N, CA, C and O of each residue as an XYZ file, in Angstrom:
852
protein
N       2.958    109.617     51.330
C       3.168    110.510     50.189
C       3.810    109.761     49.024
O       4.687    108.920     49.220
N       3.364    110.076     47.821
C       3.970    109.516     46.606
C       5.101    110.448     46.194
O       4.878    111.631     45.938
N       6.312    109.913     46.130
C       7.501    110.716     45.851
C       7.813    110.653     44.353
O       7.945    109.569     43.784
N       7.927    111.817     43.727
C       8.057    111.904     42.280
C       9.302    112.690     41.890
O       9.650    113.676     42.538
N       9.975    112.246     40.819
C      11.034    113.017     40.169
C      10.543    113.410     38.777
O      10.006    112.578     38.046
N      10.726    114.666     38.419
C      10.296    115.201     37.126
C      11.524    115.439     36.252
O      12.472    116.103     36.669
N      11.500    114.892     35.033
C      12.649    115.018     34.131
C      12.201    115.602     32.798
O      11.429    114.979     32.070
N      12.689    116.799     32.479
C      12.388    117.460     31.212
C      13.465    118.504     30.982
O      13.935    119.128     31.933
N      13.865    118.703     29.730
C      14.943    119.652     29.460
C      14.475    121.104     29.544
O      15.303    122.014     29.590
N      13.151    121.335     29.565
C      12.640    122.697     29.648
C      12.254    123.015     31.094
O      11.396    122.353     31.679
N      12.894    124.027     31.653
C      12.647    124.402     33.041
C      11.192    124.796     33.272
O      10.625    124.502     34.325
N      10.590    125.462     32.288
C       9.205    125.891     32.428
C       8.268    124.686     32.537
O       7.310    124.707     33.311
N       8.548    123.642     31.762
C       7.733    122.439     31.833
C       7.886    121.774     33.197
O       6.900    121.355     33.803
N       9.127    121.680     33.678
C       9.362    121.087     34.999
C       8.626    121.863     36.087
O       8.016    121.273     36.979
N       8.688    123.193     36.006
C       8.025    124.018     37.012
C       6.515    123.819     36.972
O       5.863    123.759     38.014
N       5.964    123.719     35.769
C       4.529    123.508     35.636
C       4.088    122.167     36.188
O       3.060    122.069     36.858
N       4.869    121.133     35.904
C       4.548    119.802     36.409
C       4.645    119.756     37.933
O       3.807    119.151     38.602
N       5.669    120.398     38.466
C       5.819    120.439     39.918
C       4.609    121.135     40.557
O       4.063    120.658     41.552
N       4.201    122.259     39.975
C       3.076    123.016     40.516
C       1.801    122.177     40.523
O       1.049    122.178     41.498
N       1.568    121.458     39.420
C       0.364    120.626     39.312
C       0.403    119.483     40.321
O      -0.576    119.238     41.026
N       1.525    118.792     40.388
C       1.613    117.612     41.244
C       1.558    117.971     42.720
O       0.911    117.278     43.505
N       2.227    119.044     43.099
C       2.273    119.385     44.514
C       0.983    120.045     44.999
O       0.835    120.307     46.193
N       0.054    120.316     44.090
C      -1.275    120.765     44.493
C      -2.080    119.606     45.089
O      -3.075    119.821     45.780
N      -1.631    118.367     44.808
C      -2.278    117.184     45.380
C      -1.687    116.915     46.767
O      -0.476    117.006     46.965
N      -2.544    116.590     47.704
C      -2.094    116.416     49.081
C      -1.230    115.177     49.277
O      -0.472    115.094     50.243
N      -1.340    114.212     48.364
C      -0.638    112.934     48.550
C       0.564    112.764     47.632
O       1.114    111.666     47.544
N       0.986    113.830     46.942
C       2.110    113.758     46.011
C       3.122    114.853     46.335
O       2.748    115.997     46.592
N       4.407    114.496     46.321
C       5.457    115.491     46.503
C       6.549    115.273     45.463
O       6.933    114.136     45.190
N       7.046    116.357     44.887
C       8.147    116.282     43.926
C       9.451    116.399     44.695
O       9.745    117.447     45.270
N      10.236    115.325     44.708
C      11.466    115.296     45.510
C      12.702    115.651     44.703
O      13.775    115.851     45.274
N      12.569    115.733     43.365
C      13.729    116.072     42.556
C      13.357    116.405     41.133
O      12.267    116.071     40.668
N      14.273    117.069     40.437
C      14.111    117.415     39.034
C      15.420    117.131     38.301
O      16.493    117.135     38.904
N      15.321    116.884     36.997
C      16.509    116.717     36.166
C      16.195    117.205     34.766
O      15.036    117.241     34.353
N      17.250    117.586     34.031
C      17.074    118.153     32.701
C      17.504    117.206     31.591
O      17.336    117.517     30.412
N      18.059    116.050     31.956
C      18.474    115.096     30.928
C      18.511    113.685     31.517
O      18.244    113.478     32.701
N      18.854    112.717     30.649
C      18.838    111.325     31.083
C      19.836    111.011     32.175
O      19.542    110.239     33.088
N      21.011    111.602     32.089
C      22.023    111.348     33.114
C      21.526    111.820     34.476
O      21.697    111.127     35.478
N      20.913    113.000     34.509
C      20.361    113.512     35.751
C      19.215    112.663     36.259
O      19.051    112.486     37.466
N      18.414    112.132     35.328
C      17.288    111.277     35.711
C      17.779    110.041     36.440
O      17.232    109.669     37.478
N      18.805    109.406     35.903
C      19.329    108.194     36.518
C      19.946    108.494     37.877
O      19.755    107.740     38.831
N      20.685    109.596     37.964
C      21.304    109.969     39.238
C      20.238    110.218     40.307
O      20.379    109.777     41.447
N      19.172    110.927     39.930
C      18.092    111.219     40.868
C      17.355    109.942     41.277
O      17.004    109.766     42.444
N      17.127    109.065     40.319
C      16.421    107.818     40.615
C      17.220    106.946     41.581
O      16.658    106.342     42.495
N      18.527    106.886     41.374
C      19.366    106.053     42.235
C      19.567    106.665     43.614
O      19.628    105.945     44.610
N      19.670    107.983     43.677
C      19.965    108.648     44.945
C      18.719    108.897     45.785
O      18.745    108.725     47.003
N      17.621    109.302     45.134
C      16.426    109.692     45.874
C      15.420    108.569     46.051
O      14.551    108.653     46.919
N      15.520    107.513     45.241
C      14.602    106.373     45.320
C      13.134    106.818     45.303
O      12.378    106.479     46.214
N      12.724    107.574     44.275
C      11.327    108.012     44.211
C      10.403    106.843     43.866
O      10.855    105.776     43.450
N       9.123    107.065     44.044
C       8.133    106.055     43.649
C       7.879    106.104     42.149
O       7.693    105.068     41.511
N       7.871    107.307     41.587
C       7.533    107.514     40.180
C       8.489    108.527     39.568
O       8.845    109.520     40.203
N       8.907    108.269     38.322
C       9.683    109.243     37.554
C       8.888    109.606     36.302
O       8.517    108.732     35.518
N       8.630    110.906     36.119
C       8.054    111.412     34.870
C       9.222    111.761     33.959
O      10.006    112.659     34.266
N       9.340    111.054     32.839
C      10.549    111.109     32.016
C      10.227    111.570     30.599
O       9.498    110.899     29.869
N      10.778    112.727     30.216
C      10.582    113.252     28.868
C      11.246    112.336     27.846
O      12.333    111.809     28.087
N      10.590    112.152     26.712
C      11.124    111.271     25.677
C      12.349    111.884     25.001
O      13.371    111.218     24.835
N      12.244    113.138     24.616
C      13.298    113.750     23.800
C      13.981    114.880     24.557
O      13.366    115.894     24.887
N      15.257    114.680     24.820
C      16.075    115.677     25.529
C      17.474    115.673     24.937
O      17.907    114.663     24.383
N      18.199    116.804     25.048
C      19.596    116.828     24.598
C      20.435    115.850     25.414
O      20.089    115.514     26.546
N      21.526    115.405     24.833
C      22.391    114.458     25.539
C      21.735    113.094     25.611
O      21.281    112.564     24.597
N      21.683    112.528     26.798
C      21.037    111.228     26.983
C      19.537    111.455     27.102
O      19.074    112.077     28.058
N      18.773    110.951     26.129
C      17.341    111.220     26.144
C      16.582    110.177     26.970
O      17.160    109.215     27.476
N      15.289    110.398     27.088
C      14.466    109.532     27.923
C      14.415    108.105     27.452
O      14.436    107.175     28.258
N      14.347    107.922     26.137
C      14.294    106.572     25.582
C      15.534    105.775     25.945
O      15.439    104.607     26.322
N      16.695    106.405     25.832
C      17.955    105.724     26.090
C      18.093    105.325     27.554
O      18.559    104.228     27.864
N      17.690    106.210     28.444
C      17.935    105.977     29.865
C      16.794    105.227     30.549
O      16.962    104.764     31.678
N      15.645    105.096     29.898
C      14.472    104.488     30.544
C      14.752    103.121     31.174
O      14.360    102.904     32.321
N      15.417    102.185     30.471
C      15.651    100.882     31.102
C      16.487    100.969     32.376
O      16.246    100.220     33.323
N      17.466    101.874     32.411
C      18.310    102.018     33.602
C      17.533    102.646     34.754
O      17.728    102.282     35.914
N      16.654    103.589     34.432
C      15.832    104.206     35.478
C      14.877    103.172     36.059
O      14.693    103.106     37.274
N      14.271    102.368     35.195
C      13.381    101.297     35.657
C      14.141    100.329     36.556
O      13.632     99.905     37.594
N      15.359     99.981     36.154
C      16.173     99.044     36.941
C      16.524     99.612     38.314
O      16.779     98.858     39.253
N      16.537    100.945     38.434
C      16.849    101.578     39.723
C      15.697    101.479     40.713
O      15.876    101.728     41.905
N      14.511    101.116     40.220
C      13.408    100.874     41.147
C      12.118    101.614     40.919
O      11.059    101.024     41.129
N      12.126    102.891     40.494
C      10.863    103.610     40.378
C      10.026    103.168     39.189
O      10.537    102.574     38.239
N       8.742    103.465     39.253
C       7.867    103.303     38.096
C       8.121    104.488     37.171
O       8.329    105.609     37.634
N       8.103    104.240     35.872
C       8.412    105.303     34.906
C       7.210    105.585     34.019
O       6.621    104.675     33.434
N       6.856    106.865     33.930
C       5.855    107.342     32.970
C       6.578    108.241     31.978
O       7.240    109.202     32.372
N       6.452    107.933     30.699
C       7.077    108.762     29.675
C       6.213    109.991     29.403
O       4.984    109.914     29.406
N       6.872    111.120     29.169
C       6.207    112.364     28.793
C       6.543    112.680     27.344
O       7.697    112.551     26.935
N       5.553    113.090     26.564
C       5.824    113.406     25.174
C       4.862    114.453     24.662
O       3.754    114.603     25.178
N       5.292    115.172     23.649
C       4.436    116.138     22.974
C       3.591    115.443     21.917
O       2.578    115.979     21.468
N       4.011    114.254     21.524
C       3.395    113.567     20.389
C       2.507    112.424     20.876
O       2.891    111.667     21.767
N       1.301    112.305     20.277
C       0.382    111.271     20.734
C       0.648    109.921     20.087
O       0.061    108.922     20.502
N       1.515    109.862     19.082
C       1.950    108.588     18.504
C       3.455    108.669     18.301
O       3.929    109.508     17.536
N       4.197    107.827     18.963
C       5.649    107.941     18.937
C       6.267    106.557     19.100
O       6.160    105.945     20.163
N       6.911    106.068     18.049
C       7.473    104.716     18.093
C       8.549    104.591     19.161
O       8.767    103.499     19.687
N       9.218    105.674     19.488
C      10.244    105.610     20.522
C       9.626    105.320     21.886
O      10.203    104.589     22.691
N       8.444    105.897     22.149
C       7.763    105.622     23.401
C       7.356    104.156     23.462
O       7.427    103.528     24.518
N       6.933    103.619     22.332
C       6.564    102.204     22.302
C       7.737    101.327     22.702
O       7.574    100.359     23.445
N       8.909    101.666     22.212
C      10.106    100.907     22.596
C      10.397    101.063     24.085
O      10.845    100.119     24.736
N      10.144    102.249     24.619
C      10.367    102.462     26.051
C       9.396    101.632     26.880
O       9.768    101.117     27.935
N       8.164    101.495     26.419
C       7.203    100.656     27.131
C       7.682     99.214     27.167
O       7.552     98.533     28.184
N       8.226     98.763     26.073
C       8.778     97.399     26.044
C       9.943     97.268     27.034
O      10.190     96.189     27.572
N      10.640     98.357     27.264
C      11.792     98.313     28.173
C      11.395     98.385     29.635
O      12.241     98.240     30.517
N      10.101     98.610     29.903
C       9.660     98.576     31.294
C       8.927     99.788     31.805
O       8.434     99.767     32.933
N       8.831    100.864     31.010
C       8.009    101.994     31.437
C       6.560    101.533     31.539
O       6.143    100.628     30.816
N       5.794    102.148     32.428
C       4.440    101.667     32.670
C       3.356    102.574     32.107
O       2.187    102.450     32.472
N       3.737    103.477     31.229
C       2.737    104.299     30.574
C       3.346    105.552     29.999
O       4.552    105.776     30.104
N       2.504    106.371     29.390
C       3.008    107.672     28.964
C       1.873    108.664     28.886
O       0.715    108.299     28.684
N       2.225    109.932     29.049
C       1.274    111.025     29.059
C       1.703    112.112     28.087
O       2.893    112.338     27.867
N       0.716    112.779     27.511
C       1.016    113.984     26.759
C       1.273    115.128     27.731
O       0.716    115.162     28.828
N       2.115    116.058     27.320
C       2.461    117.165     28.215
C       1.283    118.093     28.488
O       1.312    118.859     29.452
N       0.240    118.035     27.645
C      -0.934    118.868     27.891
C      -2.041    118.106     28.618
O      -3.201    118.517     28.596
N      -1.679    116.993     29.263
C      -2.655    116.255     30.064
C      -3.253    117.169     31.133
O      -2.509    117.885     31.802
N      -4.572    117.164     31.311
C      -5.193    118.009     32.353
C      -4.635    117.682     33.733
O      -4.312    116.528     34.013
N      -4.517    118.691     34.599
C      -3.914    118.492     35.926
C      -4.507    117.326     36.712
O      -3.762    116.536     37.292
N      -5.828    117.206     36.740
C      -6.445    116.128     37.514
C      -6.016    114.762     36.981
O      -5.759    113.840     37.755
N      -5.940    114.637     35.646
C      -5.556    113.359     35.048
C      -4.082    113.043     35.308
O      -3.707    111.882     35.470
N      -3.252    114.090     35.347
C      -1.835    113.888     35.621
C      -1.640    113.311     37.020
O      -0.918    112.330     37.196
N      -2.278    113.914     38.004
C      -2.172    113.419     39.376
C      -2.740    112.012     39.492
O      -2.174    111.165     40.183
N      -3.865    111.761     38.814
C      -4.480    110.432     38.860
C      -3.557    109.384     38.240
O      -3.481    108.254     38.722
N      -2.855    109.764     37.168
C      -1.929    108.838     36.517
C      -0.785    108.474     37.454
O      -0.383    107.313     37.527
N      -0.266    109.457     38.164
C       0.815    109.195     39.112
C       0.338    108.243     40.204
O       1.056    107.317     40.582
N      -0.871    108.470     40.709
C      -1.415    107.570     41.738
C      -1.599    106.155     41.194
O      -1.284    105.178     41.874
N      -2.104    106.049     39.977
C      -2.342    104.743     39.362
C      -1.046    103.955     39.242
O      -0.987    102.777     39.591
N      -0.012    104.619     38.744
C       1.275    103.956     38.549
C       1.928    103.618     39.888
O       2.497    102.537     40.042
N       1.854    104.521     40.844
C       2.443    104.278     42.163
C       1.789    103.082     42.843
O       2.425    102.387     43.635
N       0.510    102.843     42.529
C      -0.217    101.717     43.116
C       0.103    100.391     42.429
O      -0.391     99.338     42.832
N       0.936    100.453     41.383
C       1.351     99.222     40.715
C       0.586     98.892     39.459
O       0.731     97.796     38.918
N      -0.233     99.822     38.979
C      -1.006     99.586     37.762
C      -0.390    100.330     36.584
O       0.339    101.305     36.763
N      -0.689     99.862     35.386
C      -0.198    100.524     34.187
C      -1.083    101.703     33.835
O      -2.279    101.704     34.128
N      -0.485    102.715     33.202
C      -1.248    103.866     32.738
C      -1.583    103.648     31.275
O      -0.871    104.128     30.392
N      -2.663    102.927     31.016
C      -3.087    102.641     29.654
C      -4.245    103.557     29.288
O      -5.397    103.124     29.245
N      -3.940    104.816     29.025
C      -4.986    105.767     28.671
C      -5.635    105.348     27.358
O      -4.930    105.178     26.364
N      -6.960    105.176     27.318
C      -7.623    104.675     26.117
C      -7.318    105.484     24.871
O      -7.178    104.909     23.792
N      -7.209    106.821     24.988
C      -7.007    107.653     23.802
C      -5.542    107.806     23.414
O      -5.236    108.361     22.358
N      -4.645    107.325     24.247
C      -3.225    107.540     23.971
C      -2.465    106.224     23.936
O      -2.037    105.797     22.864
N      -2.284    105.575     25.071
C      -1.405    104.424     25.136
C      -1.923    103.242     24.335
O      -1.150    102.600     23.624
N      -3.229    102.934     24.433
C      -3.750    101.802     23.672
C      -3.604    102.058     22.182
O      -3.295    101.148     21.413
N      -3.831    103.321     21.776
C      -3.691    103.673     20.372
C      -2.248    103.500     19.924
O      -1.992    103.005     18.826
N      -1.321    103.898     20.755
C       0.088    103.744     20.420
C       0.470    102.274     20.315
O       1.148    101.878     19.367
N       0.043    101.464     21.275
C       0.369    100.038     21.253
C      -0.199     99.394     20.000
O       0.480     98.612     19.334
N      -1.456     99.727     19.676
C      -2.094     99.148     18.495
C      -1.365     99.539     17.220
O      -1.231     98.732     16.300
N      -0.891    100.791     17.169
C      -0.256    101.293     15.955
C       1.130    100.726     15.732
O       1.544    100.521     14.591
N       1.870    100.465     16.841
C       3.262    100.092     16.683
C       3.579     98.647     17.055
O       4.701     98.188     16.841
N       2.608     97.927     17.608
C       2.852     96.516     17.867
C       3.090     95.817     16.526
O       2.377     96.069     15.555
N       4.077     94.955     16.480
C       4.414     94.271     15.240
C       3.491     93.069     15.088
O       3.571     92.116     15.863
N       2.611     93.117     14.083
C       1.571     92.122     13.970
C       1.752     91.198     12.771
O       0.762     90.675     12.260
N       2.972     90.979     12.307
C       3.197     90.015     11.253
C       2.900     88.615     11.769
O       2.810     88.405     12.978
N       2.749     87.664     10.867
C       2.432     86.292     11.279
C       3.433     85.712     12.271
O       3.040     85.036     13.222
N       4.712     85.967     12.062
C       5.723     85.406     12.961
C       5.581     86.004     14.356
O       5.640     85.280     15.350
N       5.394     87.325     14.437
C       5.223     87.981     15.726
C       3.947     87.497     16.406
O       3.940     87.235     17.609
N       2.871     87.381     15.637
C       1.605     86.921     16.201
C       1.717     85.505     16.767
O       1.261     85.228     17.876
N       2.329     84.620     15.988
C       2.454     83.228     16.430
C       3.349     83.117     17.657
O       3.071     82.331     18.563
N       4.425     83.905     17.688
C       5.325     83.873     18.845
C       4.611     84.385     20.095
O       4.782     83.834     21.182
N       3.815     85.436     19.936
C       3.076     85.982     21.077
C       2.044     84.979     21.586
O       1.880     84.817     22.795
N       1.353     84.309     20.676
C       0.353     83.319     21.087
C       1.005     82.125     21.781
O       0.436     81.547     22.708
N       2.192     81.767     21.327
C       2.912     80.671     21.991
C       3.287     81.069     23.423
O       3.201     80.249     24.337
N       3.704     82.327     23.620
C       4.038     82.797     24.973
C       2.804     82.818     25.871
O       2.907     82.584     27.076
N       1.639     83.098     25.289
C       0.407     83.171     26.072
C      -0.203     81.796     26.343
O      -1.108     81.672     27.168
N       0.281     80.780     25.663
C      -0.310     79.445     25.758
C      -0.374     78.886     27.187
O      -1.346     78.204     27.510
N       0.618     79.143     28.061
C       0.550     78.572     29.417
C      -0.572     79.136     30.286
O      -0.872     78.573     31.339
N      -1.189     80.227     29.869
C      -2.227     80.832     30.687
C      -3.495     79.991     30.679
O      -3.838     79.375     29.670
N      -4.179     79.972     31.801
C      -5.485     79.326     31.862
C      -6.495     80.191     31.112
O      -6.209     81.339     30.774
N      -7.669     79.634     30.857
C      -8.710     80.384     30.163
C      -9.078     81.649     30.940
O      -9.283     82.709     30.347
N      -9.160     81.534     32.267
C      -9.498     82.683     33.097
C      -8.382     83.732     33.067
O      -8.658     84.926     32.959
N      -7.121     83.291     33.162
C      -5.999     84.231     33.111
C      -5.953     84.953     31.772
O      -5.660     86.147     31.715
N      -6.241     84.226     30.689
C      -6.239     84.848     29.369
C      -7.338     85.902     29.260
O      -7.128     86.971     28.686
N      -8.506     85.596     29.813
C      -9.594     86.569     29.794
C      -9.199     87.833     30.543
O      -9.527     88.945     30.128
N      -8.493     87.649     31.644
C      -8.093     88.797     32.457
C      -7.018     89.621     31.760
O      -7.085     90.850     31.781
N      -6.026     88.976     31.142
C      -4.975     89.760     30.477
C      -5.527     90.481     29.249
O      -4.994     91.518     28.853
N      -6.573     89.954     28.652
C      -7.209     90.684     27.550
C      -7.863     91.960     28.071
O      -7.845     92.988     27.394
N      -8.439     91.898     29.267
C      -9.010     93.100     29.870
C      -7.908     94.093     30.244
O      -8.078     95.304     30.099
N      -6.783     93.573     30.723
C      -5.634     94.434     31.010
C      -5.219     95.181     29.747
O      -4.943     96.380     29.791
N      -5.176     94.471     28.623
C      -4.770     95.077     27.356
C      -5.767     96.121     26.873
O      -5.421     96.994     26.078
N      -6.997     96.034     27.348
C      -7.998     97.043     26.996
C      -7.888     98.282     27.877
O      -8.630     99.247     27.699
N      -6.954     98.248     28.832
C      -6.721     99.414     29.665
C      -7.502     99.448     30.951
O      -7.570    100.496     31.594
N      -8.096     98.338     31.353
C      -8.912     98.321     32.556
C      -8.080     97.990     33.794
O      -7.187     97.143     33.745
N      -8.381     98.663     34.897
C      -7.752     98.365     36.170
C      -8.415     97.171     36.834
O      -9.399     96.640     36.318
N      -7.882     96.745     37.978
C      -8.386     95.554     38.654
C      -9.860     95.673     39.033
O     -10.617     94.713     38.891
N     -10.268     96.840     39.513
C     -11.656     97.011     39.941
C     -12.619     96.861     38.766
O     -13.657     96.211     38.890
N     -12.277     97.457     37.637
C     -13.132     97.367     36.454
C     -13.160     95.940     35.912
O     -14.213     95.453     35.499
N     -12.005     95.266     35.912
C     -11.962     93.874     35.453
C     -12.837     92.998     36.345
O     -13.570     92.138     35.856
N     -12.754     93.222     37.647
C     -13.574     92.451     38.589
C     -15.052     92.635     38.286
O     -15.820     91.673     38.312
N     -15.450     93.866     38.001
C     -16.860     94.133     37.692
C     -17.276     93.460     36.390
O     -18.350     92.866     36.302
N     -16.416     93.560     35.383
C     -16.761     93.021     34.065
C     -16.797     91.498     34.052
O     -17.601     90.903     33.335
N     -15.928     90.862     34.842
C     -15.843     89.400     34.837
C     -16.523     88.762     36.049
O     -16.449     87.549     36.240
N     -17.169     89.564     36.843
C     -17.943     89.090     38.000
C     -17.087     88.258     38.946
O     -17.364     87.081     39.180
N     -16.060     88.874     39.478
C     -15.219     88.232     40.483
C     -14.700     89.300     41.427
O     -14.877     90.491     41.172
N     -14.067     88.893     42.503
C     -13.560     89.874     43.455
C     -12.286     90.527     42.928
O     -11.570     89.949     42.111
N     -12.017     91.734     43.407
C     -10.810     92.439     42.997
C      -9.562     91.686     43.458
O      -8.552     91.674     42.754
N      -9.625     91.063     44.625
C      -8.492     90.290     45.130
C      -8.191     89.104     44.216
O      -7.029     88.768     43.989
N      -9.251     88.468     43.690
C      -9.067     87.340     42.770
C      -8.419     87.813     41.476
O      -7.523     87.158     40.945
N      -8.877     88.955     40.974
C      -8.276     89.518     39.757
C      -6.797     89.789     39.982
O      -5.963     89.442     39.146
N      -6.473     90.406     41.106
C      -5.074     90.728     41.414
C      -4.218     89.472     41.454
O      -3.094     89.464     40.953
N      -4.751     88.410     42.048
C      -4.008     87.151     42.127
C      -3.780     86.560     40.737
O      -2.688     86.077     40.437
N      -4.811     86.599     39.889
C      -4.676     86.074     38.521
C      -3.657     86.891     37.727
O      -2.853     86.331     36.983
N      -3.693     88.217     37.887
C      -2.741     89.071     37.171
C      -1.313     88.737     37.601
O      -0.417     88.643     36.761
N      -1.102     88.560     38.885
C       0.238     88.229     39.390
C       0.727     86.910     38.819
O       1.885     86.795     38.419
N      -0.156     85.909     38.780
C       0.239     84.606     38.222
C       0.540     84.711     36.733
O       1.476     84.087     36.234
N      -0.267     85.509     36.025
C      -0.036     85.685     34.590
C       1.299     86.373     34.326
O       2.040     85.972     33.429
N       1.608     87.412     35.109
C       2.892     88.094     34.954
C       4.049     87.119     35.163
O       5.031     87.150     34.421
N       3.933     86.255     36.170
C       4.995     85.297     36.459
C       5.144     84.294     35.316
O       6.259     83.999     34.887
N       4.030     83.778     34.831
C       4.083     82.787     33.743
C       4.674     83.379     32.467
O       5.373     82.697     31.717
N       4.382     84.655     32.232
C       4.827     85.309     30.997
C       6.200     85.958     31.136
O       6.743     86.495     30.170
N       6.763     85.904     32.360
C       8.049     86.561     32.632
C       7.982     88.035     32.222
O       8.922     88.576     31.641
N       6.851     88.668     32.537
C       6.627     90.075     32.203
C       6.864     90.932     33.434
O       6.500     90.553     34.547
N       7.473     92.085     33.226
C       7.786     92.958     34.345
C       6.624     93.802     34.816
O       6.598     94.236     35.968
N       5.639     94.048     33.920
C       4.510     94.881     34.299
C       3.349     94.662     33.340
O       3.459     93.912     32.370
N       2.239     95.326     33.626
C       1.006     95.131     32.867
C       1.102     95.667     31.443
O       0.445     95.142     30.545
N       1.904     96.698     31.224
C       2.051     97.225     29.871
C       2.683     96.186     28.956
O       2.254     96.023     27.813
N       3.696     95.481     29.447
C       4.332     94.447     28.632
C       3.349     93.342     28.296
O       3.377     92.796     27.193
N       2.474     93.005     29.246
C       1.431     92.009     28.978
C       0.473     92.529     27.914
O       0.087     91.791     27.008
N       0.089     93.796     28.023
C      -0.833     94.391     27.056
C      -0.249     94.366     25.644
O      -0.953     94.056     24.682
N       1.025     94.688     25.524
C       1.673     94.654     24.210
C       1.686     93.237     23.659
O       1.480     93.034     22.463
N       1.928     92.257     24.522
C       1.947     90.861     24.091
C       0.574     90.446     23.569
O       0.484     89.759     22.551
N      -0.484     90.850     24.245
C      -1.843     90.520     23.789
C      -2.130     91.191     22.452
O      -2.747     90.589     21.573
N      -1.683     92.440     22.294
C      -1.857     93.112     21.000
C      -1.056     92.409     19.910
O      -1.550     92.219     18.798
N       0.172     92.024     20.223
C       0.986     91.297     19.252
C       0.304     90.011     18.810
O       0.391     89.623     17.644
N      -0.375     89.350     19.745
C      -1.064     88.100     19.453
C      -2.373     88.321     18.700
O      -3.018     87.370     18.259
N      -2.756     89.601     18.558
C      -3.982     89.970     17.831
C      -5.207     89.314     18.473
O      -6.041     88.730     17.781
N      -5.308     89.415     19.795
C      -6.397     88.767     20.521
C      -7.459     89.737     21.002
O      -8.287     89.378     21.839
N      -7.452     90.964     20.487
C      -8.480     91.928     20.866
C      -9.409     92.197     19.680
O     -10.346     92.986     19.796
């Protein structure tokens, strides 16, 4: 079972998310919180696989607490009402692995939780890639610094991280580049290590910063 904590200041939203997630046979909601302090306490005490974390809440909000929740171990997906939000972009840089709109269809919500729990980033083509493209800092200095960080990658690793930045999972990358999924996974792991990146979203932002798409 994938163990999830839901964090939102509105009880109705939390109840709706719980209802949607627990309709899936492989997902269980083990805790809820209404603010950032509660999110961190739940993450540290319950050790969930995934935390759905609202961006804007009274007191300690999702953006502020996201790095601490990530450090506690779970994968973090940001929740927001807004499809373009610079605060979410900063949270992705801090280690969150994706974000969803609160009106995401139930099937997509459950699929996103499974994707993140499996160790992949939630780069929804209509949401996350658009956000990264809009808020990545693409000045010459940022671009040159990003390209310098990417320089240690082999030609094959660079091709793969560009596919990661396009929002493709390992299976799709394997199909597009004509290699096995296991080979793709190995290349992604080596690229993450070389780039000192914590997850695929951080790699995707780096590729966007380098203006390589």
